[in-house]
C-alpha positions as CSV (number, residue, x, y, z in Angstrom):
1,M,96.6,27.6,130.3
2,H,96.1,30.8,129.0
3,W,92.8,32.0,127.6
4,Q,94.5,33.3,124.6
5,D,96.7,30.2,124.0
6,W,93.8,28.1,124.3
7,Q,91.6,30.1,121.4
8,E,95.1,29.8,119.3
9,H,95.3,26.0,119.9
10,V,91.8,25.4,118.9
11,A,91.9,27.8,115.8
12,G,94.9,25.7,114.6
13,A,94.0,22.4,115.4
14,A,90.5,22.9,113.5
15,F,92.4,24.2,110.5
16,A,95.3,21.1,110.7
17,A,91.9,19.0,110.9
18,G,90.4,20.6,107.6
19,L,93.3,20.6,105.6
20,T,94.6,17.1,106.5
21,A,91.1,15.9,105.6
22,W,90.9,17.9,102.2
23,A,94.8,16.4,101.7
24,A,93.4,12.8,102.1
25,L,90.4,13.2,99.9
26,V,92.9,14.1,97.4
27,A,95.2,11.4,97.7
28,E,92.1,8.9,97.6
29,E,90.6,10.4,94.6
30,V,93.6,11.5,92.3
31,P,96.4,9.6,93.6
32,A,98.8,10.2,91.1
33,P,100.4,13.5,89.4
34,Y,98.2,15.9,88.2
35,L,98.7,18.7,85.6
36,D,101.9,20.9,87.2
37,E,102.7,18.0,89.2
38,F,104.0,16.1,86.1
39,F,106.9,18.5,86.4
40,H,107.3,18.8,90.0
41,V,107.3,15.3,91.6
42,P,109.9,13.9,89.1
43,Q,112.1,16.8,89.3
44,A,112.0,16.1,93.3
45,Q,112.3,12.6,92.9
46,K,115.6,13.1,90.4
47,Y,117.0,15.6,93.6
48,C,115.9,12.7,96.0
49,A,118.1,10.3,94.2
50,G,120.7,12.3,93.5
51,E,120.3,13.5,89.9
52,Y,120.6,16.9,89.6
53,T,119.4,17.2,85.7
54,W,116.9,20.4,85.1
55,D,113.2,19.7,83.1
56,P,113.2,22.9,81.1
57,K,109.4,23.0,81.9
58,I,110.0,24.4,85.0
59,T,110.6,28.1,85.4
60,T,110.8,28.6,89.4
61,P,114.4,27.8,91.2
62,P,114.7,24.5,92.9
63,G,113.9,25.2,96.7
64,L,110.9,23.1,96.6
65,Y,113.2,19.8,95.4
66,L,116.1,20.9,97.9
67,V,113.1,20.5,100.6
68,A,112.1,17.4,99.5
69,K,115.8,16.3,98.7
70,L,116.4,17.5,102.8
71,L,113.6,15.4,104.0
72,S,113.9,12.1,101.7
73,P,116.1,10.2,104.1
74,L,113.3,10.5,106.7
75,C,110.2,10.0,104.8
76,G,111.0,9.0,101.3
77,C,110.0,10.7,98.2
78,S,106.6,9.1,97.1
79,T,104.1,11.7,95.5
80,G,101.9,11.3,98.9
81,V,104.9,12.3,101.0
82,L,105.6,15.4,98.4
83,R,102.1,16.7,99.1
84,A,102.0,16.0,103.1
85,Q,105.3,18.3,103.2
86,N,102.9,21.3,101.6
87,V,100.1,20.3,104.3
88,V,102.8,20.9,106.9
89,A,103.8,24.3,105.4
90,L,100.7,25.4,105.2
91,I,99.9,24.4,108.7
92,L,103.2,26.1,109.7
93,I,101.8,29.1,107.9
94,M,98.6,29.4,109.9
95,Q,100.8,29.4,113.1
96,G,103.2,32.0,111.6
97,L,100.1,34.2,110.8
98,I,98.8,34.5,114.4
99,H,102.5,35.6,115.5
100,I,102.9,38.2,112.4
101,R,99.6,39.2,112.7
102,R,99.7,40.4,116.8
103,F,102.8,42.4,115.9
104,I,100.3,44.9,113.1
105,Q,96.9,44.6,114.3
106,T,96.3,47.9,115.7
107,R,95.1,46.9,119.1
108,G,96.6,43.9,119.6
109,Y,99.8,44.9,121.1
110,V,98.5,43.7,124.5
111,Q,99.0,40.2,123.7
112,R,102.9,40.6,123.4
113,R,102.8,42.6,126.9
114,R,104.6,39.5,128.5
115,E,107.4,40.1,125.7
116,A,108.2,43.8,126.4
117,F,107.1,45.1,122.8
118,V,104.3,47.5,124.6
119,D,104.8,48.7,128.0
120,K,102.9,46.5,130.8
121,L,99.9,46.9,132.2
122,N,99.7,48.8,135.6
123,D,101.0,46.3,138.4
124,N,97.7,48.3,140.3
125,T,95.4,47.1,137.5
126,S,92.7,44.8,139.1
127,S,92.4,41.2,137.6
128,N,88.7,42.2,136.1
129,Q,89.5,45.6,134.5
130,T,92.4,43.0,132.5
131,D,90.0,40.9,131.8
132,V,88.0,43.7,130.3
133,I,90.7,44.9,128.4
134,E,91.9,41.4,127.2
135,D,88.0,41.0,126.1
136,G,88.2,44.4,124.3
137,L,91.3,43.4,122.3
138,T,89.4,39.9,121.3
139,P,92.7,37.2,120.9
140,F,89.7,35.3,119.0
141,S,89.8,37.4,116.2
142,T,93.4,37.4,115.8
143,A,93.2,33.2,116.0
144,L,90.4,33.4,113.1
145,T,91.9,36.0,111.0
146,A,95.4,33.5,111.0
147,F,92.8,30.8,110.4
148,N,91.0,32.7,107.6
149,I,93.9,34.0,105.9
150,A,95.4,30.5,105.7
151,S,92.4,29.5,104.3
152,F,92.6,31.8,101.2
153,P,91.1,29.6,98.7
154,P,94.0,29.6,96.1
155,L,96.5,28.7,98.7
156,Y,94.4,26.1,100.6
157,F,93.5,24.4,97.4
158,F,97.4,23.6,96.9
159,G,97.6,22.6,100.6
160,A,96.6,19.2,98.9
161,L,99.0,19.0,95.8
162,Y,102.3,19.2,95.2
163,Y,102.7,23.0,94.2
164,T,105.1,25.8,94.8
165,D,103.2,28.2,95.8
166,V,102.7,26.9,99.9
167,M,106.1,27.2,100.4
168,S,106.9,30.3,98.9
169,T,104.2,31.9,100.7
170,A,105.6,30.3,104.1
171,A,109.2,31.6,103.3
172,V,108.1,35.2,102.5
173,L,105.9,35.1,105.3
174,M,109.2,34.0,107.2
175,S,111.1,36.7,105.9
176,Y,108.5,39.4,106.8
177,G,108.2,38.2,110.2
178,A,111.9,38.4,110.8
179,F,111.3,42.1,109.4
180,L,108.4,42.9,112.0
181,A,110.4,41.4,114.6
182,T,113.2,44.1,113.7
183,T,110.6,46.6,114.2
184,A,109.8,46.2,117.3
185,K,113.4,46.5,118.7
186,P,115.0,50.1,119.5
187,Q,117.9,49.9,117.0
188,R,118.7,47.6,113.9
189,T,121.7,45.4,114.6
190,L,124.4,43.6,112.4
191,S,122.3,40.3,113.3
192,D,119.0,42.0,112.0
193,D,120.5,42.5,108.2
194,V,122.4,39.2,108.6
195,L,118.9,37.5,109.1
196,A,117.0,39.7,106.6
197,V,119.6,38.5,104.1
198,I,119.4,34.7,104.9
199,S,115.7,34.8,104.9
200,G,115.8,36.4,101.9
201,I,117.7,34.3,99.9
202,I,115.7,31.2,101.0
203,A,112.5,32.5,99.6
204,L,114.2,33.8,96.3
205,F,115.0,29.9,96.3
206,F,111.2,29.0,95.9
207,R,110.1,32.2,93.5
208,Q,112.0,35.2,91.6
209,T,109.3,37.4,92.1
210,N,109.8,36.6,96.0
211,I,112.5,39.7,95.5
212,F,110.0,42.4,95.6
213,W,108.7,41.2,98.8
214,V,111.6,40.5,100.8
215,A,113.8,43.4,99.2
216,V,111.6,46.0,98.1
217,F,108.4,46.1,100.4
218,P,110.7,46.0,103.5
219,A,113.3,48.4,102.4
220,G,110.1,51.1,101.8
221,L,109.0,50.6,105.1
222,T,112.3,50.9,106.5
223,V,112.7,54.3,104.6
224,V,109.5,55.7,106.0
225,S,110.3,54.5,109.4
226,V,113.9,55.8,109.4
227,L,112.4,59.4,108.2
228,G,109.4,59.2,110.0
229,D,112.1,59.6,113.3
230,N,112.8,63.0,111.9
231,G,108.7,64.2,112.1
232,R,105.8,63.4,110.1
233,M,103.8,66.4,108.6
234,K,99.8,65.8,108.9
235,S,97.3,67.3,106.6
236,R,98.8,70.8,106.8
237,A,98.7,71.6,102.9
238,A,95.6,73.6,102.8
239,K,97.1,75.9,106.0
240,D,100.4,76.2,104.5
241,G,100.4,75.6,101.3
242,Y,102.5,72.8,99.1
243,L,105.6,74.5,98.6
244,S,106.0,75.0,102.3
245,I,106.0,71.5,103.1
246,L,108.3,70.8,100.6
247,K,110.8,73.2,101.4
248,E,110.4,71.8,105.2
249,S,110.8,68.2,104.1
250,W,114.2,69.3,102.3
251,S,115.4,70.8,105.4
252,N,114.5,69.1,108.2
253,G,113.9,65.5,106.7
254,S,110.5,65.1,107.9
255,I,107.8,63.5,105.4
256,H,104.2,63.8,105.0
257,D,102.4,60.5,105.9
258,C,98.9,60.6,107.4
259,S,96.7,58.1,108.0
260,L,93.9,56.8,105.5
261,Q,91.4,57.2,108.2
262,D,92.3,60.9,108.2
263,S,93.0,61.4,104.2
264,G,90.8,58.4,102.4
265,F,93.7,58.0,100.0
266,A,93.0,60.9,98.6
267,M,95.5,62.1,95.6
268,S,97.1,65.0,97.2
269,D,98.3,63.2,100.1
270,S,99.8,60.4,97.8
271,L,101.7,63.0,95.9
272,L,102.8,64.8,99.0
273,F,104.0,61.7,100.5
274,L,106.0,60.5,97.7
275,L,107.6,64.0,97.2
276,T,108.3,64.6,100.2
277,T,109.8,61.2,101.0
278,A,111.7,61.7,97.9
279,L,113.5,64.8,99.4
280,A,113.7,63.9,102.6
281,A,115.6,60.7,101.4
282,L,118.0,63.0,99.3
283,S,118.8,65.2,102.3
284,S,119.8,62.1,104.5
285,P,121.4,59.6,101.9
286,V,123.8,58.1,104.2
287,K,121.2,57.6,106.8
288,V,118.9,55.8,104.3
289,V,121.2,53.7,102.6
290,R,122.5,52.3,106.0
291,S,119.1,51.7,106.8
292,I,118.4,49.3,103.8
293,S,121.8,48.0,103.0
294,S,120.8,44.4,103.4
295,Y,118.1,44.8,100.9
296,V,120.2,46.0,98.4
297,F,122.5,43.3,99.0
298,L,119.5,41.0,98.5
299,L,118.8,43.3,95.1
300,V,122.5,43.0,93.9
301,I,122.5,39.1,94.7
302,F,119.3,38.8,92.5
303,A,120.7,41.4,89.8
304,G,123.8,38.8,89.7
305,F,121.5,35.6,88.9
306,V,119.5,37.2,86.5
307,A,122.7,38.3,84.7
308,W,124.0,35.0,85.1
309,N,121.0,33.2,84.1
310,G,120.3,35.7,81.2
311,S,116.6,35.7,82.4
312,V,114.3,36.2,85.4
313,V,112.8,32.4,84.6
314,L,114.4,29.4,84.5
315,G,113.6,26.6,82.1
316,D,111.3,27.4,79.0
317,K,112.0,31.4,78.8
318,S,109.9,31.9,75.3
319,A,106.5,30.8,76.9
320,H,107.4,33.0,79.8
321,T,109.0,36.0,78.6
322,A,108.6,39.1,80.7
323,T,106.2,41.5,79.4
324,I,104.7,45.0,80.7
325,H,101.2,44.1,81.8
326,T,99.3,47.1,83.6
327,P,95.8,45.4,83.5
328,Q,97.1,43.1,86.3
329,M,97.1,45.9,88.8
330,L,93.1,45.8,87.5
331,Y,92.5,42.4,87.9
332,I,93.5,42.2,91.4
333,W,90.7,44.5,92.9
334,P,87.6,42.1,92.2
335,Y,90.3,38.9,93.3
336,I,90.3,40.9,96.2
337,A,86.7,41.8,96.3
338,L,85.5,38.0,95.9
339,F,87.6,36.6,98.5
340,S,87.2,39.4,100.6
341,A,83.7,40.5,100.4
342,P,82.7,40.2,103.9
343,I,85.5,42.6,104.8
344,L,84.5,45.1,102.6
345,I,81.2,45.3,104.5
346,G,82.4,48.3,106.6
347,P,83.2,50.9,103.7
348,L,80.5,49.7,101.7
349,Y,77.8,50.2,104.7
350,C,79.3,53.6,105.8
351,C,79.0,55.1,102.5
352,L,75.5,53.5,101.9
353,T,74.2,54.8,105.4
354,N,75.2,58.1,105.0
355,L,73.3,58.4,101.6
356,L,69.8,57.7,103.6
357,P,68.0,60.6,104.9
358,S,69.6,62.2,107.6
359,N,66.7,61.4,110.2
360,T,67.4,57.6,109.2
361,G,71.4,57.4,109.1
362,N,72.2,61.0,111.1
363,G,73.5,58.9,113.9
364,V,76.2,56.9,112.1
365,R,77.1,59.7,109.8
366,T,78.0,62.0,112.8
367,R,80.3,59.7,114.6
368,Q,82.0,58.5,111.3
369,K,82.8,61.7,109.3
370,S,84.9,63.2,111.7
371,R,87.3,60.4,111.2
372,Y,86.7,58.0,108.4
373,S,86.3,58.9,105.0
374,I,83.2,57.4,103.7
375,Y,83.3,58.8,99.5
376,P,85.6,58.2,96.8
377,D,87.9,61.2,96.0
378,P,86.6,62.6,92.7
379,L,90.3,63.3,91.4
380,Q,91.2,59.7,92.2
381,A,88.2,58.1,90.8
382,V,88.8,60.2,87.4
383,V,92.8,59.3,87.3
384,F,92.1,55.5,88.1
385,I,89.0,55.0,85.4
386,S,90.9,56.7,82.7
387,A,94.3,55.2,83.3
388,G,92.5,51.8,83.6
389,L,90.3,52.6,80.0
390,F,94.0,53.4,78.3
391,A,95.4,49.9,80.0
392,V,92.9,47.9,78.9
393,H,92.7,49.4,75.5
394,F,96.4,49.7,74.8
395,N,97.7,47.0,77.0
396,T,95.4,44.2,77.4
397,V,97.4,40.8,77.3
398,V,95.5,37.4,76.8
399,H,98.4,34.5,76.8
400,P,97.9,31.7,74.8
401,Y,97.8,29.5,78.0
402,T,94.6,31.3,79.2
403,L,92.4,30.4,76.2
404,A,93.8,26.9,75.8
405,D,93.0,25.2,79.0
406,N,89.6,24.8,80.0
407,R,90.3,23.2,83.4
408,H,91.6,26.7,84.9
409,Y,88.7,29.1,86.3
410,V,90.5,32.0,84.7
411,F,89.6,30.5,81.5
412,Y,86.1,31.4,81.7
413,V,86.7,34.7,83.4
414,F,88.3,36.0,80.1
415,R,85.8,34.0,78.1
416,L,83.2,36.3,79.9
417,L,85.2,39.4,79.3
418,L,86.0,39.0,75.4
419,R,82.5,37.8,74.9
420,H,81.6,41.5,73.5
421,P,84.1,44.1,72.8
422,L,82.6,46.8,75.4
423,L,82.5,44.5,78.4
424,K,86.3,44.8,78.9
425,Y,85.9,48.8,79.2
426,L,82.8,48.7,81.2
427,A,84.7,46.1,83.9
428,V,86.7,49.6,84.5
429,P,84.2,51.2,86.6
430,V,83.7,47.8,88.7
431,Y,87.3,47.6,89.4
432,Y,87.5,50.9,90.7
433,A,84.7,50.2,93.1
434,C,86.9,47.3,94.3
435,F,89.8,49.2,94.5
436,W,88.1,52.0,96.9
437,L,86.7,49.5,99.0
438,S,89.3,47.5,99.8
439,I,91.7,50.7,100.4
440,Q,89.0,51.9,102.6
441,S,88.9,48.6,104.5
442,L,92.4,49.3,105.5
443,A,91.3,52.5,107.0
444,H,87.8,51.3,108.6
445,P,87.6,52.9,112.3
446,T,89.6,50.3,114.7
447,D,87.7,51.0,117.6
448,D,83.8,50.4,118.5
449,L,82.2,54.2,119.0
450,D,79.2,52.5,120.7
451,A,81.3,50.7,123.2
452,P,79.3,50.8,126.6
453,P,81.6,53.1,129.2
454,R,84.1,51.3,131.3
455,T,86.1,52.3,134.6
456,I,88.2,55.5,134.3
457,Q,91.3,53.3,134.9
458,A,90.4,50.8,132.5
459,R,89.6,53.4,129.6
460,S,93.1,54.8,130.4
461,H,94.6,51.5,130.0
462,Q,92.7,51.0,126.5
463,E,93.6,54.3,125.1
464,A,97.4,53.8,125.6
465,I,97.5,50.0,124.0
466,R,95.2,51.3,121.3
467,N,98.0,53.9,120.8
468,T,100.9,51.6,120.7
469,K,100.8,51.6,116.8
470,L,99.4,54.2,114.6
471,P,96.4,52.8,112.0
472,V,97.4,52.3,108.7
473,Q,98.9,54.9,106.7
474,I,99.1,56.2,103.2
475,S,102.8,55.1,103.1
476,F,102.1,51.1,103.4
477,V,99.3,51.3,101.1
478,I,102.0,53.2,98.5
479,I,104.3,51.0,99.2
480,W,102.2,48.0,99.0
481,L,100.9,49.2,95.6
482,I,104.2,49.6,94.1
483,T,105.7,46.3,95.2
484,T,102.4,44.5,93.9
485,A,102.6,46.0,90.8
486,L,106.6,45.2,90.5
487,C,105.1,41.9,91.2
488,V,102.8,41.1,88.5
489,V,102.7,43.7,85.7
490,T,105.6,41.7,83.9
491,A,103.8,38.7,83.8
492,P,101.7,38.1,80.5
493,L,99.6,35.1,82.3
494,V,96.9,35.8,84.5
495,E,97.4,33.5,87.3
496,P,95.2,33.6,90.4
497,R,98.4,32.2,92.0
498,Y,100.3,35.7,91.6
499,F,97.9,37.4,93.8
500,I,98.5,35.2,97.0
501,V,101.1,37.3,98.9
502,P,99.5,40.6,97.9
503,W,96.2,39.4,99.2
504,I,97.6,38.1,102.5
505,V,99.8,41.4,103.0
506,W,96.7,43.0,102.6
507,R,94.5,41.0,104.8
508,L,97.2,41.1,107.7
509,H,96.8,45.3,107.8
510,V,93.2,45.0,107.5
511,P,92.5,46.7,111.5
512,H,90.6,44.6,113.9
513,A,86.8,46.5,113.8
514,P,85.0,45.2,116.8
515,T,81.6,45.0,117.8
516,T,81.1,45.1,121.6
517,F,78.6,43.4,123.5
518,T,78.2,42.5,127.3
519,V,77.3,38.9,128.7
520,R,76.4,37.9,132.1
521,G,78.8,40.9,133.2
522,R,81.8,40.1,130.7
523,T,82.6,42.6,127.9
524,Y,83.1,40.5,124.2
525,S,84.5,42.6,121.3
526,P,84.5,40.7,118.1
527,D,84.5,41.6,114.8
528,L,81.6,40.1,113.2
529,R,83.3,40.9,109.7
530,V,86.0,37.9,110.5
531,I,83.3,35.7,111.8
532,V,81.2,36.1,108.2
533,E,84.5,35.7,106.3
534,T,85.0,32.5,107.9
535,V,81.6,31.2,106.6
536,W,82.3,32.9,103.7
537,L,85.8,31.3,102.7
538,I,85.1,27.7,103.8
539,A,81.8,27.6,101.6
540,I,84.4,28.8,98.8
541,N,86.9,26.0,99.6
542,Q,84.0,23.7,99.6
543,T,82.2,24.7,96.4
544,L,86.1,24.2,94.8
545,Q,86.9,21.0,96.2
546,H,83.2,19.5,95.3
547,Y,84.1,20.6,91.6
548,F,87.9,19.2,91.8
549,L,86.9,15.9,93.2
550,N,83.0,15.2,92.1
551,K,82.9,16.7,88.9
552,P,85.7,15.8,86.6
553,F,85.5,15.5,82.8
554,T,87.1,14.6,79.5
555,W,88.6,16.0,76.2
556,P,87.8,14.5,73.1
557,S,91.6,14.2,72.1
558,E,92.3,12.3,75.7
559,P,89.0,10.2,76.6
560,E,91.0,8.2,78.7
561,S,92.3,10.8,81.0
562,K,89.9,12.7,83.6
563,Q,90.4,16.5,83.5
564,R,89.7,18.8,86.9
565,F,88.6,22.0,87.8
566,L,91.5,24.1,89.8
567,W,93.4,27.4,89.7
């Protein structure tokens, strides 16, 4: 068995064992349907019995219940069986994440060399050199990253209950995996378009807002990829001026798209990207429309559904009326910072180290400044904080459900924010700090600048492998931000589960940042942040599980019923 496969199997087995144990504890302590399961379980059992009447309290499409109907001849439709379907789905998510991570991590393409996604290593490379390269690319970190993402607390928790989130996430990741497989091909084919439509429709059967992740998000990335074939302009505004860049974009169809390591997500580069992309797309409309035709088709199907249904939501439309709720794009940043604190250590460390006296932090500062933006862009900070204060003052929405149910953790967060009128404004700079750290984590240097010297031949192969994919580009961040905003700003209810897919996509694209060391002549380059992240997420999950299972409470109005804390 190959070493890489062995690590992946161990990670998968450990994840399956932990999840199964969690599900078994829930089945023993809470055997009856709990909270939203009161709606989902009976609805699934109706479908299993061939009865297709709809509970008006359910607002999501019937994908969850169709899966139960499909599997009912094999395993029945009891509460335990329905919950077990989410256990299986989350284990499959773990395996899918490993596959997706291989495609998008900056240095991980060598793991796919046998499948011809990158150039194969030189046949004359010795086995020892190959071992060094593979150790440097750390398949261990790939498997552990997938383990951590699948262990994401708002997702992992519902792996033991019968909620929509797990299967909905699985469907979105299936669609994203199909998209990434298409990008590895030299040319898009009709079968790729058909697969995109089918996987997108499947995702829409679980949640309506998935339309943004299966249509808008890949369409945006596809447009950038297609226009990128005409050429990318990097950091030329200072030399040539903005007007000349816009003229070149219109005449040549090229776009201004630089890496986060080069730009630090500066406002000027972001605006130039948007302007040059719009001009380049207008100069080649047929080419652009053809490249995204499958995603346009998905959008048309979804628009037809909305017109037929009279609303985006099914069931109880009065309690889930779409509204503009821009502070949702503020709340996501402390959400990311909470669960991904170990990942944010990199940019925070670089920033703090460079504030130290030069004789203390000079070594780090000299190596990082040339390729990594370590301070916030002042204009970006002013715009973010000003817009944030405006949004908080004029557009803060507190849904009645938020303050009506003390079983949800968001209830306690908003009780704290509303304790004093100034707190919600004082939180805005904190939102910005979390935003900057989250974005800078995508720009964190992907190679260890302190790595020991290696043979020239091995280093040349490493450079070739490292350059098979560019670092995270400004285009990805902007498209991710637009997609996330479309997904959450129309929701009046602040719900941690709404941020699951945005967090997963962000985390999948955080570059591998190894720390290289040698033990007994073998070189290892694990990402220490990922190891700390594993411990952090396990601790969070264990804490939440403890409170759910062992800290029930009662309401005066329902003294006979046990209430439990959950997302």
